[in-house]
N, C-alpha and C positions, 0 to 999 in steps of 0.2 A: 907458430901453427898457420898453415895456409888455409884460407877460407875464400870462396867465391859465393856470393849471395845474390841471386837473381830476385827481381821484383818488377811489378808493373803488368803482370799478366792478368787475364780476366776474360769476361764475356763481352763480346762486342758484335753488333750487327754487320752484316756485309757492307762494305764501302766505308766502314768506320776506321779509326786509327787508334793505336796503342803505342806507348813508348816503354820499352823494356830497359831496365838498368842491371848492371852486374858490378857490384862493389867487391874488389879484391883486397885482401890483407895478407901479410906475411910473405910478400914476394917484391922484388924490385919491378914494379909494374911497368915502368917505362922501357924495359928490356924485353918485354913480352909481346908477341903477336897475339892479339885477342880476336876471338871468334864467337859467333852464334851458331848454333846447330839446332835441328829440330827433329823430333821423332813422333810420327803419327801412329796411332794404334795399328798394329800388324805390319808396320813398315820399318825399314832400317833408319837409323839415324843419318841425317844429311846435312850437309854444310849449307848455311844461309848466307853468311857474310863473314869476312875476316878484315882486320885492320892491323898493319905492321906498326912497329914503334915509330916509324917515320911518317905514318898517316896514310899509306897506301891502302886503299880498300879494294875488296874483290867480292863479287856478288854472284849467287846462283842465277842462272837465267830466269828462273820462275819468279824472282822477286826484284829484278832489275827495273828501275824506274819507280818502284813503290816503297822499297825499304831503304833506309840510309843508316849506316853505322858510323859511329863516331866515338872518340875517347877524350877523357879529361884526365891527364897524367897527374895533375895536382890533387885530383880527388880519388885516384886509383879506380876509376870507373869507366866502363864501356857501356855504350847505349845502342839500342836498336829502335829507330823510329819507323813504325810500321803504318802505311797509309793504303788506302783502297783495299782493305782486307777482303780475302774471299774465304768461303768455307774450307777451301782446300789448304788454307794456311793453319788450319786447327792442328795443334800438336803441343807437346811439351818443348819448350825451348831452353836450351842449355848454353851456358856460357863456358868457353874453353880458353885457357892461356897456354901458349907454347913459348918456352924460353928460346929466344933467338941465337943464343950462343951455344945451346946444346938442345937440339930439337926433340930429344927423348924425354926431356923434362916437361910434363904436361899435367895440368890440373883441370878439373871439371867442377862446375857448380851442380846443385842438386835438381835444378830446372824450375820453370814456372809455366803453368798451364795457360794457353792461349785458345780461346774457343770462339769461332766466328759463326754465328748462327742468328737466324731471325725468330 
Protein backbone atom coordinates (compact mmCIF):
# COMPACT_ATOMS: atom_id res chain seq x y z
CA UNK A 1 0.00 0.00 0.00
CA UNK A 2 1.36 3.37 -1.04
CA UNK A 3 1.39 6.08 1.61
CA UNK A 4 2.74 9.62 1.63
CA UNK A 5 2.55 11.23 5.06
CA UNK A 6 3.33 14.92 5.45
CA UNK A 7 4.29 16.51 8.75
CA UNK A 8 5.82 19.68 10.13
CA UNK A 9 3.10 22.19 9.37
CA UNK A 10 1.75 24.67 11.88
CA UNK A 11 1.35 28.31 12.82
CA UNK A 12 4.37 30.58 12.45
CA UNK A 13 4.91 34.32 12.54
CA UNK A 14 5.97 36.23 9.42
CA UNK A 15 9.71 35.92 8.95
CA UNK A 16 9.78 32.57 10.70
CA UNK A 17 10.76 29.11 9.49
CA UNK A 18 9.24 25.67 9.22
CA UNK A 19 10.52 22.34 7.90
CA UNK A 20 8.05 20.03 6.23
CA UNK A 21 8.67 16.31 5.84
CA UNK A 22 7.00 13.73 3.63
CA UNK A 23 7.64 10.09 4.41
CA UNK A 24 6.82 7.70 1.58
CA UNK A 25 6.17 3.98 1.79
CA UNK A 26 5.16 1.30 -0.67
CA UNK A 27 7.17 2.74 -3.58
CA UNK A 28 10.70 2.62 -4.97
CA UNK A 29 11.35 6.08 -3.64
CA UNK A 30 14.67 6.62 -5.40
CA UNK A 31 12.93 6.30 -8.79
CA UNK A 32 10.47 9.10 -8.12
CA UNK A 33 10.61 12.81 -8.72
CA UNK A 34 9.27 14.28 -5.51
CA UNK A 35 7.52 17.60 -5.20
CA UNK A 36 5.78 20.00 -2.87
CA UNK A 37 2.62 21.78 -3.96
CA UNK A 38 0.31 24.11 -2.08
CA UNK A 39 -3.27 25.24 -2.22
CA UNK A 40 -4.58 28.36 -0.54
CA UNK A 41 -8.30 28.87 0.11
CA UNK A 42 -10.10 29.76 -3.10
CA UNK A 43 -7.04 29.18 -5.24
CA UNK A 44 -5.76 26.41 -7.47
CA UNK A 45 -3.08 24.03 -6.32
CA UNK A 46 0.34 25.29 -7.40
CA UNK A 47 3.83 23.92 -7.65
CA UNK A 48 6.26 24.98 -4.91
CA UNK A 49 9.33 22.86 -5.62
CA UNK A 50 10.39 19.55 -7.14
CA UNK A 51 13.48 17.38 -6.88
CA UNK A 52 14.42 14.60 -9.28
CA UNK A 53 15.92 11.25 -8.39
CA UNK A 54 19.28 12.73 -9.31
CA UNK A 55 18.84 15.66 -6.98
CA UNK A 56 18.02 18.41 -9.47
CA UNK A 57 15.72 20.96 -7.86
CA UNK A 58 13.20 23.34 -9.37
CA UNK A 59 11.36 26.16 -7.57
CA UNK A 60 8.44 28.47 -8.14
CA UNK A 61 9.61 32.05 -8.54
CA UNK A 62 7.64 33.06 -5.46
CA UNK A 63 9.77 30.85 -3.16
CA UNK A 64 13.21 31.01 -4.79
CA UNK A 65 15.85 31.98 -2.26
CA UNK A 66 13.55 31.25 0.69
CA UNK A 67 12.62 27.56 0.36
CA UNK A 68 14.90 24.55 -0.11
CA UNK A 69 13.78 21.08 -1.16
CA UNK A 70 15.90 18.05 -0.32
CA UNK A 71 15.54 14.28 -0.14
CA UNK A 72 16.98 11.38 1.81
CA UNK A 73 16.57 8.21 -0.22
CA UNK A 74 17.72 6.05 2.70
CA UNK A 75 14.77 7.35 4.73
CA UNK A 76 12.29 7.55 1.81
CA UNK A 77 11.68 11.15 2.83
CA UNK A 78 11.54 14.51 1.09
CA UNK A 79 11.86 17.79 2.98
CA UNK A 80 10.92 21.40 2.41
CA UNK A 81 12.82 23.94 4.47
CA UNK A 82 10.85 27.18 4.47
CA UNK A 83 12.53 30.38 5.66
CA UNK A 84 11.44 34.02 5.69
CA UNK A 85 7.82 32.94 5.62
CA UNK A 86 5.16 35.40 4.48
CA UNK A 87 1.41 35.52 5.05
CA UNK A 88 0.92 34.65 1.38
CA UNK A 89 2.68 31.32 2.01
CA UNK A 90 -0.36 30.24 4.03
CA UNK A 91 -1.79 27.11 2.42
CA UNK A 92 -2.18 23.39 2.68
CA UNK A 93 1.08 21.85 1.48
CA UNK A 94 0.95 18.55 -0.38
CA UNK A 95 3.65 16.05 -1.22
CA UNK A 96 3.59 14.48 -4.68
CA UNK A 97 5.57 11.62 -6.16
CA UNK A 98 5.91 10.98 -9.89
CA UNK A 99 7.46 7.76 -11.14
CA UNK A 100 10.21 8.81 -13.54
CA UNK A 101 9.86 5.71 -15.77
CA UNK A 102 6.10 6.19 -16.24
CA UNK A 103 5.01 9.73 -15.50
CA UNK A 104 1.33 8.82 -15.37
CA UNK A 105 2.01 7.01 -12.08
CA UNK A 106 1.47 9.71 -9.50
CA UNK A 107 0.77 9.69 -5.78
CA UNK A 108 -0.29 12.48 -3.42
CA UNK A 109 -0.21 12.93 0.30
CA UNK A 110 -3.16 14.32 2.26
CA UNK A 111 -1.48 17.61 3.06
CA UNK A 112 -0.33 19.62 6.04
CA UNK A 113 -1.54 23.10 6.96
CA UNK A 114 0.92 25.99 7.10
CA UNK A 115 -0.37 29.26 8.51
CA UNK A 116 1.78 32.39 8.56
CA UNK A 117 0.24 35.03 10.77
CA UNK A 118 1.11 37.41 13.57
